[in-house]
C-alpha positions as CSV (number, residue, x, y, z in Angstrom):
1,L,-16.1,-32.2,40.8
2,R,-15.1,-35.3,38.9
3,G,-12.2,-34.7,36.7
4,H,-11.1,-31.5,38.4
5,I,-7.4,-31.3,39.3
6,P,-6.3,-29.0,42.1
7,S,-4.0,-26.3,40.8
8,S,-1.3,-27.5,43.1
9,L,-1.2,-30.8,41.3
10,G,-1.0,-29.6,37.8
11,V,0.7,-27.2,35.5
12,I,-1.5,-24.2,34.5
13,L,-0.5,-21.5,32.0
14,R,-2.0,-18.1,31.3
15,T,-1.0,-15.1,29.2
16,T,-1.6,-11.4,29.5
17,D,-2.6,-11.0,25.9
18,K,-3.9,-13.7,23.5
19,I,-3.9,-11.2,20.6
20,V,-0.7,-9.1,20.3
21,W,0.1,-6.3,18.0
22,A,3.6,-5.0,17.4
23,N,5.3,-2.5,15.1
24,E,7.9,-3.8,12.6
25,F,11.5,-3.5,13.9
26,E,10.3,-2.9,17.5
27,P,10.6,-5.4,20.4
28,I,7.7,-7.4,21.6
29,E,7.2,-9.9,24.4
30,L,4.9,-12.9,24.2
31,T,3.9,-13.9,27.8
32,C,3.6,-17.5,28.9
33,L,3.0,-17.3,32.7
34,I,3.1,-20.5,34.8
35,E,0.5,-20.1,37.5
36,S,1.0,-23.5,39.1
37,I,3.6,-26.2,38.8
38,S,5.4,-28.8,41.0
39,T,8.1,-30.0,38.6
40,N,11.4,-28.2,39.2
41,N,12.7,-28.3,35.6
42,P,9.7,-28.4,33.2
43,R,10.2,-28.8,29.5
44,I,9.4,-25.5,27.7
45,E,8.8,-25.3,24.0
46,W,7.5,-22.6,21.7
47,K,6.1,-23.2,18.2
48,K,5.3,-20.8,15.4
49,I,2.2,-21.8,13.4
50,K,2.1,-20.2,10.0
51,N,-0.5,-21.2,7.4
52,G,-1.3,-24.1,9.6
53,V,2.3,-25.5,9.6
54,P,4.1,-25.6,13.0
55,S,7.8,-25.0,13.4
56,Y,10.0,-24.7,16.5
57,V,11.2,-21.3,17.7
58,Y,12.3,-22.5,21.1
59,F,13.4,-26.1,21.5
60,Q,15.8,-28.0,23.8
61,N,16.6,-24.8,25.8
62,R,17.6,-22.6,22.9
63,I,16.0,-20.2,20.4
64,A,15.6,-21.8,17.0
65,G,14.1,-21.4,13.5
66,D,12.8,-18.0,12.4
67,L,13.7,-16.4,15.7
68,E,17.3,-17.6,16.0
69,H,19.6,-14.7,17.0
70,R,16.5,-12.4,17.3
71,A,14.9,-13.5,20.5
72,Q,15.5,-14.8,24.0
73,L,13.5,-16.8,26.6
74,R,12.6,-14.8,29.8
75,E,11.4,-16.2,33.1
76,P,9.2,-18.0,33.5
77,A,8.5,-18.9,29.9
78,N,8.1,-15.6,28.1
79,I,9.7,-15.1,24.7
80,L,11.1,-11.7,23.8
81,I,11.6,-10.8,20.1
82,F,14.1,-8.1,19.8
83,N,13.1,-6.7,16.4
84,T,9.9,-8.0,14.9
85,S,9.5,-8.3,11.1
86,R,6.5,-8.7,9.0
87,S,7.2,-12.4,8.6
88,D,6.7,-12.9,12.3
89,T,3.0,-12.4,11.9
90,A,1.6,-15.8,12.9
91,E,0.3,-17.8,15.9
92,Y,2.6,-18.9,18.6
93,R,2.0,-21.8,21.0
94,C,3.7,-22.1,24.4
95,E,3.9,-25.7,25.6
96,V,5.0,-26.7,29.1
97,A,5.5,-30.4,30.1
98,A,5.9,-31.1,33.9
99,I,6.5,-34.8,34.5
100,D,6.1,-34.6,38.3
101,D,2.7,-33.0,38.1
102,Q,-0.6,-34.9,38.0
103,R,-1.6,-32.7,35.1
104,D,1.7,-32.8,33.3
105,F,1.0,-30.7,30.2
106,D,-0.5,-27.3,29.3
107,E,-0.3,-25.0,26.3
108,I,-1.5,-21.6,25.4
109,L,-2.0,-20.0,21.9
110,I,-1.0,-16.4,21.2
111,S,-1.7,-14.5,17.9
112,L,0.9,-12.0,16.8
113,A,0.3,-9.4,14.1
114,V,3.1,-7.1,13.0
115,R,2.1,-3.6,11.8
116,V,4.1,-2.4,8.8
117,K,4.5,1.3,8.1
118,P,3.3,2.4,4.6
119,V,5.9,3.3,2.0
120,V,5.7,6.3,-0.3
121,P,2.5,5.8,-2.3
122,R,2.3,6.1,-6.1
123,C,0.2,9.1,-7.0
124,S,-1.4,10.0,-10.3
125,V,-2.5,13.6,-10.8
126,P,-3.6,14.9,-14.3
127,V,-1.5,17.8,-15.5
128,A,-4.4,19.8,-16.8
129,V,-8.2,19.5,-17.0
130,T,-11.1,21.6,-18.3
131,V,-13.6,23.4,-16.2
132,G,-16.9,21.4,-15.9
133,T,-15.3,18.0,-16.9
134,S,-14.8,15.0,-14.6
135,S,-11.4,13.9,-13.4
136,E,-9.9,11.4,-11.1
137,L,-6.7,11.4,-9.0
138,R,-5.3,8.1,-7.9
139,C,-3.1,6.9,-4.9
140,L,-1.8,3.4,-4.2
141,E,0.4,1.9,-1.5
142,N,0.8,-1.9,-1.1
143,E,3.4,-2.4,1.6
144,G,1.6,-1.2,4.8
145,F,-0.2,-3.6,7.2
146,P,-2.9,-3.2,8.2
147,P,-3.9,-1.7,4.8
148,P,-3.6,2.1,5.1
149,Q,-6.4,4.7,4.9
150,Y,-5.9,7.4,2.3
151,S,-6.2,11.2,2.6
152,W,-5.7,13.9,0.0
153,F,-4.2,17.4,0.4
154,H,-4.8,20.4,-1.8
155,N,-2.3,23.2,-1.4
156,N,-1.1,21.7,1.9
157,E,-4.7,21.6,3.3
158,E,-6.3,18.3,4.0
159,L,-9.5,17.7,2.0
160,P,-12.4,16.5,4.2
161,H,-13.7,13.2,3.2
162,D,-17.2,14.7,3.0
163,P,-16.9,18.2,1.3
164,K,-20.4,19.1,2.7
165,S,-19.0,19.0,6.2
166,S,-16.8,22.1,5.5
167,P,-18.1,25.5,4.5
168,K,-14.9,26.0,2.4
169,F,-15.6,22.9,0.3
170,V,-19.4,22.8,0.4
171,N,-19.7,23.6,-3.3
172,S,-17.1,21.1,-4.4
173,S,-18.1,18.0,-6.3
174,Y,-15.3,15.6,-5.3
175,T,-15.6,12.3,-3.4
176,I,-12.7,10.5,-1.7
177,N,-12.5,6.7,-1.2
178,P,-10.3,6.3,1.9
179,D,-9.9,2.6,1.2
180,T,-8.8,2.8,-2.4
181,G,-7.2,6.2,-2.5
182,G,-9.3,7.6,-5.3
183,L,-10.2,11.3,-5.5
184,K,-12.9,11.9,-8.1
185,F,-14.3,15.3,-9.3
186,R,-17.7,15.1,-10.9
187,R,-17.4,18.7,-12.2
188,V,-14.0,20.4,-11.9
189,R,-14.0,24.1,-10.8
190,K,-11.3,26.8,-11.3
191,E,-10.8,26.7,-7.6
192,D,-9.7,23.0,-7.8
193,A,-6.4,24.0,-9.5
194,G,-3.3,23.7,-7.4
195,E,-0.9,21.2,-5.8
196,Y,-2.2,17.8,-4.7
197,Y,-0.5,15.0,-2.7
198,C,-1.8,11.9,-1.1
199,Q,-1.0,10.4,2.4
200,A,-1.3,6.7,3.3
201,K,-1.6,6.1,7.0
202,N,-2.1,3.1,9.4
203,D,-1.3,2.5,13.1
204,A,2.4,2.0,12.3
205,G,2.9,5.4,10.6
206,H,2.3,7.3,7.4
207,A,3.9,8.3,4.1
208,Q,3.0,10.7,1.4
209,C,3.9,11.3,-2.3
210,P,5.5,14.5,-3.6
211,P,3.1,17.3,-4.5
212,Q,1.9,17.4,-8.1
213,M,0.3,20.4,-9.9
214,M,-3.1,20.2,-11.6
215,E,-4.0,23.1,-13.9
216,V,-7.6,24.0,-14.7
217,Y,-8.5,25.7,-17.9
218,D,-11.7,27.4,-19.2
219,V,-11.3,25.8,-22.6
220,D,-9.7,22.6,-23.7
221,I,-6.2,23.9,-24.3
222,F,-4.7,20.5,-25.0
223,G,-7.5,19.6,-27.5
224,I,-6.9,22.9,-29.4
225,F,-3.2,22.2,-29.4
226,L,-3.7,18.7,-30.8
227,K,-6.0,20.0,-33.5
228,A,-3.5,22.8,-34.4
229,S,-0.7,20.3,-34.5
230,A,-2.7,18.0,-36.9
231,A,-3.5,20.9,-39.2
232,L,0.2,22.0,-39.2
233,A,1.3,18.5,-40.1
234,A,-1.2,18.4,-43.0
235,V,0.1,21.7,-44.3
236,I,3.7,20.5,-44.1
237,C,2.8,17.3,-46.0
238,V,1.0,19.2,-48.8
239,T,4.0,21.7,-49.1
240,V,6.5,18.8,-49.3
241,G,4.3,17.2,-51.9
242,L,4.1,20.3,-54.0
243,C,7.8,20.9,-53.8
244,H,8.5,17.3,-54.8
245,A,6.2,17.7,-57.8
246,H,7.7,21.0,-58.9
247,K,11.2,19.4,-58.7
248,H,10.1,16.9,-61.3
249,G,8.6,19.5,-63.5
250,C,5.0,18.6,-63.0
251,F,3.9,22.2,-63.2
252,S,5.6,23.2,-66.5
253,S,3.1,24.4,-69.0
254,K,5.2,23.8,-72.1
255,D,7.0,21.0,-73.9
256,H,5.5,18.3,-71.7
257,T,5.5,14.9,-73.3
258,E,2.8,12.4,-72.6
259,N,5.4,10.3,-70.8
260,K,6.3,13.2,-68.5
261,Y,2.7,13.7,-67.7
262,V,2.2,10.1,-66.7
263,Y,5.5,10.2,-64.6
264,C,4.1,13.1,-62.6
265,L,0.8,11.4,-62.0
266,I,2.7,8.4,-60.6
267,F,5.1,10.2,-58.5
């Protein structure tokens, strides 16, 4: 065919994986295999392309840029990263120039994505709720990559995402959003009381928050407490006012002058 160059006359590259996943802090090798070449000492370069901007990571026979002191070139043109970091997520281009070959240049593009283990999520569990009311428990983790999926545990037992799928939870009214970490109760039951914790998990690992207790009451204990506190505060204010008035003689029935009466009204 016109334009076809026999492999023996040109440099040809291939890779075992064009899309590579790695866990943070673990080694990974990006393969750039030279299938055909005639030039004895080809020029090999690697470039990292982040947000569309290329930078050298292997240039003039040495590791450079973001991978300096963290990688090495392995035969024939592979690059081994000793401990990947989340900042290594990018595209990498292997370029080989062979001046003695008829086809004197080839390149191959590899996409590297670094998985990051979730950190301990932030959990929000209400201290107490009333039977029959709605309630929401929240869970958030923003370090993991890919973004984690969330699960909730009640008294060390994982809650199924669909309560109807389990005979034990078939009468529960909760829903779990595995993407956002929300656990919502439409109507809280007495059986929903107990310890809760959330787990964030992706392919790199998982993490969970410490257990938190949620009490469930038949009546609104906190509402009653607040009303009682308000009533007590009112009684204290009235008592203090009466004592203050008595101190100034406002309740004396004899020998009150008109000025004394006006004074008491003011104070």
